[in-house]
N, CA, C and O atoms as CSV, one atom per row, in Angstrom:
chain,resi,resn,atom,element,x,y,z
A,1,UNK,N,N,-2.480,1.291,16.704
A,1,UNK,CA,C,-1.652,1.154,16.584
A,1,UNK,C,C,-0.848,2.151,15.985
A,1,UNK,O,O,-0.058,1.812,15.104
A,2,UNK,N,N,-0.979,3.915,16.511
A,2,UNK,CA,C,-0.764,4.933,16.126
A,2,UNK,C,C,0.932,4.950,16.212
A,2,UNK,O,O,1.566,5.354,15.238
A,3,UNK,N,N,1.593,4.509,17.379
A,3,UNK,CA,C,2.868,4.385,17.069
A,3,UNK,C,C,3.594,3.562,16.176
A,3,UNK,O,O,4.789,3.748,15.951
A,4,UNK,N,N,2.931,2.670,15.664
A,4,UNK,CA,C,3.668,1.828,14.610
A,4,UNK,C,C,3.774,2.654,13.161
A,4,UNK,O,O,4.677,2.708,12.327
A,5,UNK,N,N,2.238,3.376,13.241
A,5,UNK,CA,C,2.239,4.076,11.815
A,5,UNK,C,C,3.332,4.967,12.089
A,5,UNK,O,O,4.308,5.016,11.340
A,6,UNK,N,N,3.214,5.726,13.199
A,6,UNK,CA,C,4.513,6.788,13.052
A,6,UNK,C,C,5.576,6.307,12.991
A,6,UNK,O,O,6.058,6.698,11.928
A,7,UNK,N,N,6.423,5.530,13.611
A,7,UNK,CA,C,7.149,4.368,13.257
A,7,UNK,C,C,7.749,4.323,11.433
A,7,UNK,O,O,8.618,4.769,10.684
A,8,UNK,N,N,6.745,3.584,11.470
A,8,UNK,CA,C,6.752,3.111,9.657
A,8,UNK,C,C,7.021,4.669,8.929
A,8,UNK,O,O,7.944,4.742,8.118
A,9,UNK,N,N,6.171,5.956,9.243
A,9,UNK,CA,C,6.566,7.229,8.050
A,9,UNK,C,C,7.766,7.069,8.156
A,9,UNK,O,O,8.398,6.933,7.109
A,10,UNK,N,N,8.709,7.020,9.845
A,10,UNK,CA,C,9.675,7.927,10.273
A,10,UNK,C,C,10.522,6.965,9.203
A,10,UNK,O,O,11.116,7.491,8.262
A,11,UNK,N,N,10.535,5.842,9.362
A,11,UNK,CA,C,11.172,4.851,8.042
A,11,UNK,C,C,11.589,5.130,7.204
A,11,UNK,O,O,12.712,5.052,6.706
A,12,UNK,N,N,10.281,5.672,6.832
A,12,UNK,CA,C,10.029,6.015,4.904
A,12,UNK,C,C,10.360,7.075,4.641
A,12,UNK,O,O,10.770,7.156,3.483
A,13,UNK,N,N,10.395,8.649,5.603
A,13,UNK,CA,C,10.958,9.411,5.291
A,13,UNK,C,C,12.369,9.744,5.570
A,13,UNK,O,O,12.938,10.779,5.224
A,14,UNK,N,N,12.911,8.687,6.281
A,14,UNK,CA,C,14.777,8.425,6.447
A,14,UNK,C,C,15.187,7.476,5.670
A,14,UNK,O,O,14.857,7.554,4.486
A,15,UNK,N,N,15.897,6.488,6.055
A,15,UNK,CA,C,16.773,5.349,5.790
A,15,UNK,C,C,15.085,4.873,4.092
A,15,UNK,O,O,15.130,4.465,2.932
A,16,UNK,N,N,14.658,5.032,4.465
A,16,UNK,CA,C,13.205,4.484,3.287
A,16,UNK,C,C,13.889,5.636,1.631
A,16,UNK,O,O,14.015,5.368,0.436
A,17,UNK,N,N,14.145,6.822,2.421
A,17,UNK,CA,C,14.706,7.830,1.460
A,17,UNK,C,C,16.459,7.660,1.006
A,17,UNK,O,O,17.010,7.581,-0.092
A,18,UNK,N,N,16.844,7.654,2.046
A,18,UNK,CA,C,18.447,7.527,1.864
A,18,UNK,C,C,18.631,6.525,2.729
A,18,UNK,O,O,18.228,6.911,3.826
A,19,UNK,N,N,19.056,5.379,2.788
A,19,UNK,CA,C,19.510,4.290,3.355
A,19,UNK,C,C,20.971,4.742,3.810
A,19,UNK,O,O,21.377,4.462,4.938
A,20,UNK,N,N,21.570,5.288,3.102
A,20,UNK,CA,C,23.238,5.276,3.803
A,20,UNK,C,C,23.097,6.505,4.016
A,20,UNK,O,O,24.113,6.992,3.520
A,21,UNK,N,N,22.485,7.330,4.437
A,21,UNK,CA,C,22.619,8.585,5.566
A,21,UNK,C,C,21.632,8.307,6.655
A,21,UNK,O,O,21.410,7.284,7.303
A,22,UNK,N,N,21.152,9.387,6.673
A,22,UNK,CA,C,20.605,10.025,8.187
A,22,UNK,C,C,21.029,9.735,9.793
A,22,UNK,O,O,20.405,9.703,10.854
A,23,UNK,N,N,23.023,9.459,9.218
A,23,UNK,CA,C,23.257,8.902,10.222
A,23,UNK,C,C,23.834,8.014,10.393
A,23,UNK,O,O,24.893,7.928,11.015
A,24,UNK,N,N,23.134,7.043,9.778
A,24,UNK,CA,C,23.492,5.409,9.850
A,24,UNK,C,C,25.170,5.132,9.434
A,24,UNK,O,O,25.895,5.851,8.747
A,25,UNK,N,N,25.419,4.126,9.955
A,25,UNK,CA,C,26.945,3.540,10.139
A,25,UNK,C,C,26.847,1.982,9.393
A,25,UNK,O,O,25.898,1.202,9.464
A,26,UNK,N,N,27.863,1.839,8.817
A,26,UNK,CA,C,27.858,0.349,8.567
A,26,UNK,C,C,28.454,-0.453,9.904
A,26,UNK,O,O,29.084,0.066,10.826
A,27,UNK,N,N,28.044,-2.029,9.745
A,27,UNK,CA,C,28.085,-2.815,10.385
A,27,UNK,C,C,29.356,-3.716,10.045
A,27,UNK,O,O,29.465,-4.079,8.874
A,28,UNK,N,N,30.113,-4.023,10.762
A,28,UNK,CA,C,31.153,-5.001,10.143
A,28,UNK,C,C,32.174,-5.363,9.420
A,28,UNK,O,O,32.789,-6.412,9.227
A,29,UNK,N,N,32.271,-3.566,8.819
A,29,UNK,CA,C,32.626,-3.398,7.367
A,29,UNK,C,C,32.390,-3.667,6.144
A,29,UNK,O,O,33.164,-3.670,5.187
A,30,UNK,N,N,30.391,-4.081,6.248
A,30,UNK,CA,C,29.582,-4.497,5.410
A,30,UNK,C,C,29.234,-2.993,5.132
A,30,UNK,O,O,28.988,-2.220,6.059
A,31,UNK,N,N,29.224,-2.599,3.772
A,31,UNK,CA,C,28.310,-1.500,3.418
A,31,UNK,C,C,27.574,-0.940,3.560
A,31,UNK,O,O,27.381,0.207,3.964
A,32,UNK,N,N,26.574,-2.384,2.944
A,32,UNK,CA,C,25.463,-2.487,2.823
A,32,UNK,C,C,24.228,-3.146,4.401
A,32,UNK,O,O,23.014,-3.038,4.576
A,33,UNK,N,N,24.998,-3.591,4.977
A,33,UNK,CA,C,24.526,-3.742,6.627
A,33,UNK,C,C,24.445,-2.565,7.467
A,33,UNK,O,O,25.449,-1.916,7.757
A,34,UNK,N,N,23.453,-2.314,7.807
A,34,UNK,CA,C,23.692,-0.401,8.587
A,34,UNK,C,C,22.761,-0.667,9.950
A,34,UNK,O,O,21.931,-1.540,10.202
A,35,UNK,N,N,23.169,0.253,10.571
A,35,UNK,CA,C,22.506,0.738,12.007
A,35,UNK,C,C,22.699,2.336,11.902
A,35,UNK,O,O,23.610,3.118,11.627
A,36,UNK,N,N,21.193,2.398,12.311
A,36,UNK,CA,C,20.999,3.651,12.162
A,36,UNK,C,C,19.767,4.134,13.687
A,36,UNK,O,O,19.050,3.222,14.099
A,37,UNK,N,N,19.690,5.086,14.151
A,37,UNK,CA,C,18.800,5.433,15.622
A,37,UNK,C,C,17.935,6.151,14.707
A,37,UNK,O,O,18.435,6.991,13.959
A,38,UNK,N,N,16.133,5.805,14.676
A,38,UNK,CA,C,15.312,6.274,14.377
A,38,UNK,C,C,14.136,6.648,15.488
A,38,UNK,O,O,13.535,5.776,16.115
A,39,UNK,N,N,13.862,8.249,15.660
A,39,UNK,CA,C,13.158,8.126,17.008
A,39,UNK,C,C,13.875,7.546,17.901
A,39,UNK,O,O,15.104,7.514,17.829
A,40,UNK,N,N,13.072,6.921,19.026
A,40,UNK,CA,C,13.371,6.525,20.009
A,40,UNK,C,C,14.469,4.971,19.797
A,40,UNK,O,O,15.224,4.514,20.655
A,41,UNK,N,N,14.264,4.501,18.587
A,41,UNK,CA,C,14.268,2.939,18.257
A,41,UNK,C,C,15.690,2.833,17.435
A,41,UNK,O,O,15.970,3.719,16.628
A,42,UNK,N,N,16.845,1.395,17.727
A,42,UNK,CA,C,17.840,1.596,16.917
A,42,UNK,C,C,17.765,0.707,16.285
A,42,UNK,O,O,17.563,-0.296,16.969
A,43,UNK,N,N,17.857,0.416,14.683
A,43,UNK,CA,C,17.295,-0.387,13.674
A,43,UNK,C,C,18.936,-0.596,13.206
A,43,UNK,O,O,19.913,0.137,13.059
A,44,UNK,N,N,18.656,-1.904,13.078
A,44,UNK,CA,C,19.648,-2.952,12.047
A,44,UNK,C,C,19.448,-3.302,10.506
A,44,UNK,O,O,19.285,-4.469,10.150
A,45,UNK,N,N,19.464,-2.450,9.787
A,45,UNK,CA,C,18.722,-2.802,8.304
A,45,UNK,C,C,19.813,-3.547,7.129
A,45,UNK,O,O,21.033,-3.637,7.270
A,46,UNK,N,N,19.303,-3.859,6.388
A,46,UNK,CA,C,20.288,-3.842,4.918
A,46,UNK,C,C,19.663,-3.545,3.487
A,46,UNK,O,O,18.470,-3.575,3.185
A,47,UNK,N,N,20.744,-3.254,2.686
A,47,UNK,CA,C,20.032,-2.204,2.278
A,47,UNK,C,C,20.537,-3.060,0.608
A,47,UNK,O,O,21.721,-3.039,0.273
A,48,UNK,N,N,19.588,-3.673,-0.179
A,48,UNK,CA,C,19.860,-4.211,-1.497
A,48,UNK,C,C,19.355,-3.151,-2.745
A,48,UNK,O,O,18.224,-2.917,-3.171
A,49,UNK,N,N,20.589,-2.656,-3.110
A,49,UNK,CA,C,20.347,-1.460,-4.263
A,49,UNK,C,C,20.174,-2.300,-5.417
A,49,UNK,O,O,20.044,-1.585,-6.410
A,50,UNK,N,N,20.124,-3.417,-5.669
A,50,UNK,CA,C,19.633,-3.967,-7.362
A,50,UNK,C,C,17.786,-4.058,-7.187
A,50,UNK,O,O,17.075,-4.038,-8.192
A,51,UNK,N,N,17.247,-4.149,-5.886
A,51,UNK,CA,C,15.964,-4.135,-5.882
A,51,UNK,C,C,15.167,-2.961,-5.403
A,51,UNK,O,O,13.956,-2.741,-5.366
A,52,UNK,N,N,16.352,-2.194,-5.004
A,52,UNK,CA,C,15.742,-0.820,-4.042
A,52,UNK,C,C,14.791,-1.238,-2.973
A,52,UNK,O,O,13.667,-0.754,-2.842
A,53,UNK,N,N,15.178,-1.932,-2.406
A,53,UNK,CA,C,14.973,-2.583,-0.780
A,53,UNK,C,C,15.989,-1.869,0.319
A,53,UNK,O,O,17.072,-1.295,0.201
A,54,UNK,N,N,15.043,-2.209,1.556
A,54,UNK,CA,C,15.508,-2.028,2.638
A,54,UNK,C,C,15.267,-2.880,3.707
A,54,UNK,O,O,14.111,-2.640,4.054
A,55,UNK,N,N,15.682,-3.647,4.334
A,55,UNK,CA,C,14.876,-4.608,4.841
A,55,UNK,C,C,15.697,-4.927,6.599
A,55,UNK,O,O,16.780,-5.445,6.870
A,56,UNK,N,N,14.626,-4.360,7.488
A,56,UNK,CA,C,14.817,-4.134,8.853
A,56,UNK,C,C,15.327,-5.997,9.457
A,56,UNK,O,O,14.736,-7.058,9.258
A,57,UNK,N,N,16.389,-5.765,10.076
A,57,UNK,CA,C,16.536,-7.368,10.567
A,57,UNK,C,C,16.949,-7.271,12.109
A,57,UNK,O,O,17.367,-8.183,12.822
A,58,UNK,N,N,16.753,-6.108,12.398
A,58,UNK,CA,C,16.591,-6.437,14.057
A,58,UNK,C,C,16.390,-4.827,14.642
A,58,UNK,O,O,17.181,-3.887,14.568
A,59,UNK,N,N,15.345,-4.873,15.106
A,59,UNK,CA,C,14.637,-3.384,15.872
A,59,UNK,C,C,15.175,-3.858,17.447
A,59,UNK,O,O,15.211,-5.058,17.718
A,60,UNK,N,N,15.663,-2.638,18.640
A,60,UNK,CA,C,15.487,-2.405,19.817
A,60,UNK,C,C,14.775,-1.171,19.745
A,60,UNK,O,O,15.122,-0.242,19.016
A,61,UNK,N,N,13.710,-1.155,20.552
A,61,UNK,CA,C,13.168,-0.114,21.170
A,61,UNK,C,C,13.025,-0.107,22.392
A,61,UNK,O,O,12.521,0.868,22.949
């Protein structure tokens, strides 16, 4: 699964480091629900600052 580990590394070095950066945008006016393009995938994710967690809720590849 080289693609999966490569994608995981991209997530870790982009939205994993700065979930509000890297060209992400809020979804539906909710600052903590975000969309971003990572590599060839569109990722929708939720940010929880209280526990330092980014949860991918939808992935389009």
